[in-house]
C-alpha positions, 0 to 999 in steps of 0.5 A: 504509465508504468506502475509497480504495485507493491503489496505491504503489511501496514505494520512495517511500512513506517520508519518509526516502528511500533515497539511491539512489532518485530519486523526490522527484516521486512522494513529493510527488505521494503527499503531495498525493494523501493531503492532498487526499483527507483534505480532500475526504473527511474521512478518519478512518483511514489503513491502510498496507502499510509497513515498520514500521522507517520513517516513511511519508509517510502516517503522518507526514501522519496524525500531524501532521493536526489532529485527528490521523488514526488510522493503522494498519500492515497489513503482514504480519510475517515471523512472520505469513507463517511462521504462514500458510505463505507465507513461503518462496513470497513470499521466492522470488517468480518474476520476469523481468528486462527489459533496457533500451536502455541497458547496465545499465538493467533492471527486474524484473517480479514475478509474482503468486502464490496466496500474494498472496491470503492477504496481501490477505485479511490487509490487508482483515481488518486494515483492517476490524477497525481501522475498526470499532475506531476507528469510521472511515467514510472510509478511505485504504488504501495498498498495493503496486500488485500488491495494489491491485485484489485488495484493493479487490475484497475490501473491496467484497465485504464491503459497502464502497464502494471506489475504487482509484487507480493514478494514481501508478503510471507503470510496472507492475512485475508481472504 
C-alpha cells in the first residue's frame, strides 16, 4: 500500500469551526492538499484520527467525491483507551506552558508519553485492517502532528510505502 500520513492540528480539521479558532487558511490548505492528493494518487481510502461527533474536512471530501472514497475514523474511543489501560495517562498528559511576548499570549507544549505508542499502533492496525477490507492501495491518513512520524514508521515496518507530510504544521506544539 502507498500511504500518505498528513500531520494536522485537530483545531482546524473539522468543517464546522470553533468560533474561537481562527484557522480558515489552514482549513483551506488542508482541503486543497487532500483534493490534490486524491487527484494525483487515485486515493481509495482516507483514515483519520477525528472527533466522531464532528464532520471533518477529509470526511466531507471523501463523501462528496465521485466515485465516493471510503473514509474510516481511526480514533481510539474512551472505552478502548480504558481497556488498553491508557485512559488516565492520556488524560493527565504532562505539558509545559510557554508565555508569549503579549500578556495572555501562551501556548501549551504537550509531552510524548509511552501510551502514545499504543494509540499509534491502534491507528496503524485500524488503517491496515480497513485497507484490506476495502481493497485499498492508495491511502491518506490524517492524525495529530505528535503521532505522524511514529505512525509512518509503524506502517513502513509493515511493508507499506509511506510518506509523512508536515507541511501544514507551522508551529510544533509537542516534544
